[in-house]
C-alpha positions as CSV (number, residue, x, y, z in Angstrom):
1,M,-25.9,-18.2,105.5
2,F,-23.9,-15.0,106.1
3,V,-25.9,-11.9,107.3
4,E,-24.4,-8.3,107.0
5,Q,-25.3,-5.0,107.9
6,K,-23.6,-1.5,108.0
7,F,-23.6,0.8,111.0
8,I,-22.0,4.3,111.4
9,V,-20.4,5.1,114.9
10,G,-22.3,8.2,116.4
11,L,-21.6,10.4,119.2
12,S,-23.7,8.4,121.6
13,D,-21.6,5.2,120.7
14,I,-18.1,6.5,122.0
15,N,-16.2,7.0,125.1
16,P,-14.4,10.2,126.1
17,L,-11.5,9.0,123.8
18,E,-13.9,9.1,120.8
19,E,-13.6,5.5,120.6
20,L,-16.5,2.9,120.1
21,T,-17.7,1.5,123.6
22,N,-17.9,-2.3,124.1
23,T,-21.5,-1.7,125.0
24,Y,-22.2,-0.4,121.4
25,L,-20.2,-3.1,120.0
26,L,-22.4,-5.6,121.5
27,R,-25.5,-3.7,120.6
28,V,-24.6,-4.1,116.7
29,L,-23.7,-7.7,116.9
30,E,-26.9,-8.4,118.8
31,D,-28.8,-6.4,116.1
32,V,-27.3,-8.5,113.3
33,A,-28.0,-11.8,115.0
34,S,-31.6,-10.8,115.4
35,M,-31.8,-10.1,111.6
36,H,-30.5,-13.5,110.9
37,S,-33.1,-15.2,113.1
38,E,-35.9,-12.8,111.4
39,I,-34.6,-14.3,107.9
40,A,-34.9,-17.9,109.3
41,G,-38.4,-17.4,110.7
42,Y,-37.5,-17.6,114.4
43,G,-37.0,-13.8,115.4
44,I,-38.7,-11.5,117.8
45,T,-41.8,-10.9,115.4
46,D,-42.3,-14.8,115.0
47,M,-42.7,-15.6,118.7
48,D,-46.5,-15.5,118.7
49,K,-46.5,-18.1,116.0
50,T,-43.5,-20.4,116.7
51,R,-43.8,-19.9,120.7
52,K,-40.0,-20.4,120.6
53,T,-37.1,-18.1,121.3
54,W,-33.3,-18.1,121.7
55,I,-31.7,-17.2,125.0
56,L,-28.0,-15.9,125.2
57,L,-25.6,-17.7,127.3
58,S,-22.2,-16.3,126.5
59,W,-19.9,-13.8,124.7
60,K,-16.4,-13.9,123.7
61,V,-15.2,-10.9,122.1
62,K,-11.8,-9.5,120.8
63,V,-11.4,-5.9,119.6
64,I,-8.5,-5.9,117.1
65,K,-8.5,-2.2,116.2
66,R,-10.9,0.3,118.0
67,P,-13.4,2.1,115.7
68,L,-13.6,5.9,116.1
69,V,-16.5,8.2,115.8
70,N,-17.9,8.6,112.2
71,D,-16.2,5.2,111.2
72,T,-18.3,2.7,109.2
73,L,-18.9,-0.9,110.5
74,N,-19.7,-3.7,108.4
75,V,-20.9,-6.5,110.7
76,K,-21.2,-10.1,109.4
77,T,-22.6,-13.0,111.4
78,W,-23.4,-16.6,110.7
79,S,-24.3,-19.8,112.5
80,W,-21.6,-22.7,112.4
81,S,-23.2,-25.2,114.7
82,I,-26.5,-26.2,116.2
83,D,-26.1,-29.3,118.6
84,R,-29.2,-30.6,120.1
85,F,-30.3,-27.5,122.6
86,Y,-27.5,-25.1,121.6
87,A,-26.4,-22.8,118.8
88,Y,-23.0,-21.2,118.2
89,R,-22.9,-17.9,116.3
90,D,-19.8,-16.1,115.1
91,F,-19.2,-12.4,114.2
92,E,-16.8,-10.6,112.0
93,V,-16.6,-6.6,112.1
94,K,-14.8,-4.6,109.3
95,N,-14.2,-0.9,108.9
96,Q,-14.6,1.4,105.9
97,Y,-11.1,0.2,104.8
98,D,-12.1,-3.5,104.8
99,E,-10.0,-4.3,107.9
100,V,-11.0,-6.7,110.3
101,I,-11.4,-4.9,113.7
102,A,-13.2,-7.1,115.8
103,I,-14.4,-10.8,116.0
104,A,-16.7,-12.5,118.3
105,T,-18.5,-15.7,119.1
106,S,-21.6,-16.6,121.2
107,K,-23.6,-19.5,122.5
108,W,-27.5,-19.6,122.7
109,I,-29.9,-22.1,124.0
110,F,-33.3,-22.8,122.6
111,I,-36.5,-22.1,124.8
112,D,-40.2,-23.0,124.6
113,I,-41.7,-19.7,126.1
114,D,-45.0,-21.3,127.1
115,K,-43.6,-24.3,129.1
116,R,-40.5,-22.1,130.0
117,R,-37.9,-24.7,129.5
118,I,-35.1,-25.9,127.2
119,V,-36.3,-27.6,124.1
120,K,-34.3,-29.5,121.3
121,V,-33.7,-27.7,118.1
122,E,-35.4,-29.8,115.4
123,K,-34.0,-30.3,112.0
124,E,-36.5,-27.8,110.5
125,V,-35.1,-25.0,112.5
126,N,-31.6,-26.1,111.9
127,D,-32.0,-26.1,108.3
128,K,-33.5,-22.5,108.0
129,Y,-30.3,-21.1,109.6
130,E,-28.3,-22.5,106.8
131,L,-25.1,-23.3,108.8
132,E,-21.5,-22.4,107.9
133,P,-19.6,-25.0,109.6
134,D,-16.2,-24.3,108.1
135,Y,-16.0,-20.7,109.4
136,R,-15.0,-20.0,112.9
137,V,-13.3,-16.8,114.4
138,F,-11.8,-18.6,117.5
139,E,-10.7,-22.1,116.4
140,D,-9.8,-23.5,119.7
141,Y,-12.2,-21.8,121.9
142,N,-14.4,-24.3,123.8
143,Y,-16.9,-22.3,125.5
144,E,-16.0,-23.3,129.2
145,K,-17.9,-21.8,132.2
146,L,-16.2,-19.0,133.7
147,E,-15.2,-19.4,137.5
148,E,-16.0,-17.0,140.2
149,P,-12.7,-15.7,141.6
150,K,-12.1,-16.8,145.2
151,T,-11.1,-13.3,146.6
152,Y,-12.6,-9.9,145.9
153,I,-11.3,-6.3,145.9
154,S,-14.5,-4.4,146.0
155,K,-18.3,-4.3,145.9
156,T,-20.8,-2.0,144.3
157,S,-24.5,-2.0,144.4
158,F,-26.6,-1.1,141.3
159,K,-30.3,-0.8,140.9
160,I,-31.9,-1.9,137.6
161,T,-33.9,1.1,136.3
162,R,-36.5,1.1,133.3
163,N,-33.8,2.4,130.7
164,L,-31.9,-0.8,131.2
165,I,-34.5,-3.5,130.5
166,D,-35.3,-5.5,127.5
167,I,-38.8,-6.5,126.1
168,N,-39.2,-9.0,129.0
169,K,-38.5,-6.5,131.5
170,H,-35.2,-8.1,132.3
171,L,-31.8,-6.2,132.3
172,H,-30.7,-6.1,128.6
173,N,-27.8,-8.4,127.8
174,I,-25.5,-5.6,126.5
175,Y,-25.9,-3.6,129.9
176,Y,-24.1,-6.3,132.1
177,L,-21.2,-4.5,130.6
178,D,-22.2,-1.1,132.0
179,I,-22.7,-2.5,135.3
180,A,-19.2,-4.1,135.1
181,K,-17.6,-0.7,134.2
182,E,-19.3,0.8,137.3
183,A,-17.5,-1.9,139.4
184,L,-14.0,-1.3,137.8
185,P,-11.3,0.8,139.6
186,E,-11.4,4.4,138.3
187,E,-8.1,4.3,136.5
188,V,-9.4,1.3,134.7
189,A,-12.8,2.6,133.8
190,F,-11.7,5.8,132.4
191,S,-8.6,4.4,130.4
192,N,-8.8,2.8,127.0
193,E,-11.7,0.2,126.4
194,L,-10.8,-3.3,127.5
195,N,-10.2,-5.1,124.1
196,D,-10.9,-8.8,125.2
197,F,-13.9,-9.8,127.2
198,E,-16.2,-12.8,127.9
199,I,-19.6,-12.7,129.6
200,M,-21.3,-15.8,131.1
201,Y,-25.0,-15.1,131.9
202,K,-26.5,-17.4,134.5
203,K,-29.8,-16.0,135.8
204,E,-31.9,-13.0,134.4
205,I,-32.2,-9.7,136.4
206,K,-35.5,-8.0,136.7
207,L,-36.8,-4.5,136.7
208,G,-36.4,-2.9,140.1
209,E,-33.8,-5.5,141.6
210,T,-30.7,-4.4,143.2
211,V,-27.6,-6.4,142.3
212,K,-23.9,-6.6,143.8
213,A,-21.1,-6.1,141.2
214,I,-18.1,-7.7,142.9
215,Y,-14.7,-6.8,141.5
216,S,-11.7,-9.1,141.4
217,K,-8.4,-9.2,139.6
218,E,-6.3,-12.3,138.8
219,N,-3.6,-13.0,136.3
220,D,-3.9,-9.7,134.6
221,Y,-7.7,-10.1,134.0
222,H,-10.4,-8.0,135.7
223,Y,-13.4,-10.1,136.8
224,V,-16.8,-8.6,137.8
225,T,-19.3,-11.1,139.4
226,I,-22.8,-9.9,139.3
227,K,-25.0,-11.3,142.2
228,S,-28.3,-10.8,144.0
229,E,-28.3,-8.2,146.6
230,D,-27.9,-10.9,149.3
231,E,-25.1,-12.6,147.2
232,K,-27.1,-16.0,147.1
233,E,-27.7,-15.9,143.5
234,L,-25.3,-15.8,140.8
235,H,-26.4,-13.5,137.7
236,A,-23.2,-13.4,135.6
237,I,-19.5,-13.3,135.3
238,I,-17.5,-10.8,133.2
239,K,-13.9,-11.4,132.5
240,L,-12.0,-8.2,130.9
241,K,-8.4,-7.6,129.7
């Protein structure tokens, strides 16, 4: 099953260069993924009945052509594999000229919200998503875990405020990118948006917590490792280029 939705790029969705931000791009991808789960009967509004939910583990995103203000985005998503506990979902974004301007893939895990543990995806759930196994946007991508760089250049503290949290009072997935941007050097943060990025989520960040965003650079890639304030717990690793 393919699910599609159109969006218009507005003033609040762009950077000073009038280009779509990566944070807003993740927002529309997430919204369309949520629509698919609602259709399948395992969305946010179904949680009281199913007592199950999907937790996002990782993103890989490539922007081919950066959208501008007032552009139309046609966002398409589909699940191409569900393997025991995990689901894999891809995305394709086209503009008003039918050009592919961004592609993305993501990995999710199925959770029992009462037992607070991972559960196997049963065939009934699998069938409702109507998989599209022949369509992948990154043919050879294998979802390997990102490794924390061994050295760092700078560290930035960041407190999680109310405007950044999701329905679970955790830092919303899309705002990890905003924390990463705060940690980037000024000349990088205020240049063009970085068109290739990956995010690996490890541990949720709660309202009111202070985290450390640790900036590194290796082999032309910018890394931001988000850790607890005492740096003992790893929350996420973001890789950008």
